[in-house]
C-alpha beads as a LAMMPS data file, in Angstrom:
LAMMPS data file: protein, C-alpha beads

104 atoms
103 bonds

1 atom types
1 bond types

-500.0 500.0 xlo xhi
-500.0 500.0 ylo yhi
-500.0 500.0 zlo zhi

Masses

1 110.0

Atoms # bond

1 1 1 0.000 0.000 0.000
2 1 1 1.367 3.460 -0.920
3 1 1 1.579 6.305 1.569
4 1 1 -1.185 8.910 1.359
5 1 1 -0.521 11.878 -0.910
6 1 1 0.224 15.111 0.946
7 1 1 -2.650 17.505 1.073
8 1 1 -2.353 20.419 -1.364
9 1 1 -2.509 23.046 1.399
10 1 1 0.447 21.374 3.145
11 1 1 2.489 21.557 -0.054
12 1 1 1.582 25.216 -0.502
13 1 1 2.640 26.004 3.086
14 1 1 5.985 24.263 2.583
15 1 1 6.596 26.054 -0.701
16 1 1 5.662 29.415 0.827
17 1 1 8.062 28.840 3.739
18 1 1 10.877 27.963 1.333
19 1 1 10.242 31.067 -0.782
20 1 1 10.213 33.347 2.259
21 1 1 13.448 31.855 3.560
22 1 1 15.113 32.221 0.164
23 1 1 14.122 35.892 0.025
24 1 1 15.409 36.486 3.560
25 1 1 18.713 34.784 2.752
26 1 1 19.212 36.838 -0.418
27 1 1 18.289 40.219 1.110
28 1 1 21.522 41.101 2.835
29 1 1 21.181 44.229 4.925
30 1 1 24.149 46.539 4.561
31 1 1 24.847 49.652 6.577
32 1 1 27.572 51.144 4.392
33 1 1 27.521 51.480 0.619
34 1 1 29.954 52.679 -2.004
35 1 1 29.103 55.670 -4.184
36 1 1 27.410 53.683 -6.950
37 1 1 25.336 51.614 -4.502
38 1 1 24.326 54.704 -2.531
39 1 1 23.285 56.506 -5.701
40 1 1 21.166 53.569 -6.834
41 1 1 19.643 53.131 -3.372
42 1 1 18.834 56.795 -2.807
43 1 1 17.989 57.921 -6.322
44 1 1 20.406 60.825 -5.823
45 1 1 23.142 61.452 -8.387
46 1 1 26.708 60.582 -7.455
47 1 1 27.928 64.184 -7.647
48 1 1 25.077 65.368 -5.402
49 1 1 25.785 62.593 -2.869
50 1 1 29.397 63.717 -2.606
51 1 1 28.235 67.329 -2.150
52 1 1 25.783 66.278 0.586
53 1 1 28.527 64.342 2.370
54 1 1 30.978 67.224 2.124
55 1 1 28.294 69.579 3.459
56 1 1 27.473 67.265 6.363
57 1 1 23.884 66.513 5.337
58 1 1 24.636 62.796 5.131
59 1 1 27.458 60.680 6.476
60 1 1 29.946 59.876 3.764
61 1 1 33.690 59.518 3.624
62 1 1 36.238 59.189 0.886
63 1 1 38.045 55.900 1.342
64 1 1 41.767 56.405 0.993
65 1 1 42.509 52.784 1.904
66 1 1 41.539 51.546 -1.549
67 1 1 43.294 52.427 -4.765
68 1 1 40.472 54.201 -6.562
69 1 1 39.477 56.310 -3.536
70 1 1 35.793 55.408 -3.653
71 1 1 33.327 56.871 -1.182
72 1 1 31.524 55.055 1.614
73 1 1 28.050 56.220 2.678
74 1 1 25.961 55.406 5.719
75 1 1 22.555 54.035 4.701
76 1 1 20.806 55.316 7.831
77 1 1 21.985 58.880 7.204
78 1 1 20.586 58.697 3.657
79 1 1 17.256 57.483 5.064
80 1 1 17.286 60.299 7.625
81 1 1 18.067 62.823 4.890
82 1 1 15.009 61.703 2.924
83 1 1 12.722 61.700 5.976
84 1 1 13.801 65.135 7.264
85 1 1 11.324 67.170 5.151
86 1 1 8.454 65.042 6.471
87 1 1 9.564 65.577 10.067
88 1 1 9.857 69.330 9.491
89 1 1 6.349 69.484 8.016
90 1 1 5.011 67.514 10.966
91 1 1 6.620 69.952 13.420
92 1 1 5.298 72.951 11.490
93 1 1 1.816 71.431 11.394
94 1 1 1.968 70.796 15.124
95 1 1 2.869 74.459 15.759
96 1 1 -0.149 75.612 13.753
97 1 1 -2.418 73.231 15.656
98 1 1 -1.001 74.451 18.968
99 1 1 -1.744 78.080 17.998
100 1 1 -5.310 77.164 17.039
101 1 1 -5.813 75.354 20.358
102 1 1 -4.518 78.340 22.332
103 1 1 -6.937 80.683 20.579
104 1 1 -9.902 78.368 21.041

Bonds

1 1 1 2
2 1 2 3
3 1 3 4
4 1 4 5
5 1 5 6
6 1 6 7
7 1 7 8
8 1 8 9
9 1 9 10
10 1 10 11
11 1 11 12
12 1 12 13
13 1 13 14
14 1 14 15
15 1 15 16
16 1 16 17
17 1 17 18
18 1 18 19
19 1 19 20
20 1 20 21
21 1 21 22
22 1 22 23
23 1 23 24
24 1 24 25
25 1 25 26
26 1 26 27
27 1 27 28
28 1 28 29
29 1 29 30
30 1 30 31
31 1 31 32
32 1 32 33
33 1 33 34
34 1 34 35
35 1 35 36
36 1 36 37
37 1 37 38
38 1 38 39
39 1 39 40
40 1 40 41
41 1 41 42
42 1 42 43
43 1 43 44
44 1 44 45
45 1 45 46
46 1 46 47
47 1 47 48
48 1 48 49
49 1 49 50
50 1 50 51
51 1 51 52
52 1 52 53
53 1 53 54
54 1 54 55
55 1 55 56
56 1 56 57
57 1 57 58
58 1 58 59
59 1 59 60
60 1 60 61
61 1 61 62
62 1 62 63
63 1 63 64
64 1 64 65
65 1 65 66
66 1 66 67
67 1 67 68
68 1 68 69
69 1 69 70
70 1 70 71
71 1 71 72
72 1 72 73
73 1 73 74
74 1 74 75
75 1 75 76
76 1 76 77
77 1 77 78
78 1 78 79
79 1 79 80
80 1 80 81
81 1 81 82
82 1 82 83
83 1 83 84
84 1 84 85
85 1 85 86
86 1 86 87
87 1 87 88
88 1 88 89
89 1 89 90
90 1 90 91
91 1 91 92
92 1 92 93
93 1 93 94
94 1 94 95
95 1 95 96
96 1 96 97
97 1 97 98
98 1 98 99
99 1 99 100
100 1 100 101
101 1 101 102
102 1 102 103
103 1 103 104
């Protein structure tokens, strides 16, 4: 007698678990990126990224330890740079609401 065939939902669950694990394994989280990676990640041109790093808006450093002198950028500082305008708008909105509350 042959063993019973696995139920379709069990096969789907196994396949789903394998797919999720494969995605997790392939999505390596990096904190520091070179200039090309940072430009692709942020959507900001390479020249502008260097300017932002030199101006202190994002964390970036020219790497003298490698022959071509590439740049290294901090991913979190790029994220913070992009989120800053939203934070500023939220603060400004809060000030307006506070003024309205005081007058009411």
